[in-house]
N, C-alpha and C positions, 0 to 999 in steps of 0.2 A: 583409888587415883583422884584427885581432883584437875583434872586436863580443862575444865570448863567445855569440852564433848561434847553434844547430844548424842546419850547411848541408847536410849529409849525413849518408842512414841505412846501413848498412853491416851485413851478417852474414854471420858466419865469412870476413870477408874480401872478399865483393866485395860491391860497392855494390850498394842495391835503390831509390834515389832521393834525389833532390835536393830542399830545403825550396825552392822559389823565392821572389822578394822578395813579389809577389802572394799569398800565402799557401798557393799550390798546389802540389803534389807533380809533378815532374818523371821520372816511375819508369822503369826499366829494360826490357829484355826480360824477362831474368832477372825478376826481380818480379812481371812481367806473367805469365808463367809458372807462378810461387806463384799468385799471385793467383787464376788460371784454374782453381783447386779449388773453387770458388764459382760454382755454379751463375748470381748473381747478377749475376758481374762480365762474364760476356759480353755481358751487354746494353748492355755501354760499350766491345765491342770491333766490329770489322770482319774482314768474310774476302774476300778478290781470288781470281782464276784462275791458274792453273800458267801463263798468260803473263805476267802483270806480276812472279811472283814474284824473278825474278832479278835486277830492276832495283831491287824495295823494299827486297833483301837489299843491295844494293849503296848504300842511301840514296838511291833515287830517292824523287816523289813519288810516291803512290797517284793514279788516276786516275779518277772515276767509272763509266767504263764498265768496269772491270777489279772493281770492287765486286760481290760474287755476293749477298754479304745482309749487314746492320749491325743494331746493334743500337740498342732505341728511347731507352737515354740519352744517344745522341753528340749535343753539343749545340757550334756555334763556337767554337772556342777552347778546348775541351778534350782532355783528352788522350785518346790512343786508341791501341791496341795491333791492332798488322794481324795475321790469322791467317792463316795455310794449312792447310789440313784441321788442323784445333784446337790448332794448333803457335803460339806467338807467333813471327814472325819480323824487328818490328822494330815502335817507339813512334814516335807522333807528335801533331803538332797536327791537330785537324780545321778544317777549312777552311769544308765546309759543316755543316748541322745530316744527323741520320739520313732525315729525311723527303726533304734537297734532295736529299741521295744516290742516293735511290731513283725519283725523280724523272727526274735529267738522267741522259746518256751523256755529254755529255762536259764537260771539265773538273776541277779538280785536287779532290781529294776532304780528302786526310790530306799535310800535309807532315811526310814523315818526319825526325824528328829522330835516332832513335841505331834501328842495327838491329842482329842476331846479330853481321853479318861488321865490327863497329864492336868488337864486345867483346871485350878480352882474356883467354887462354884463360887457366882457373884453377877 
């Protein structure tokens, strides 16, 4: 449909984010890596261990037991960049808040929506 509404944001022919219907932003791993230059942005991210890295890169969900660190700004249903050694490897939607992720050892923490392996080269 041609509604005249902005839906996607590009920079140098690379997709940065998509505007969701609810007014939120669905960011890409590429854009999350750019935003990592800001110290405050890291409080919206979570870091995983090396055991789960290959699975998350393939687009699988992040489980609580594999969360090494999580920022205090993570809320339920918020966009969460998934980090491994301070590099963004995926982006997803938080199933739990940061407090719940720290307390629990089992269950899904983040449902991955987009990962680096899904990104087109360019």
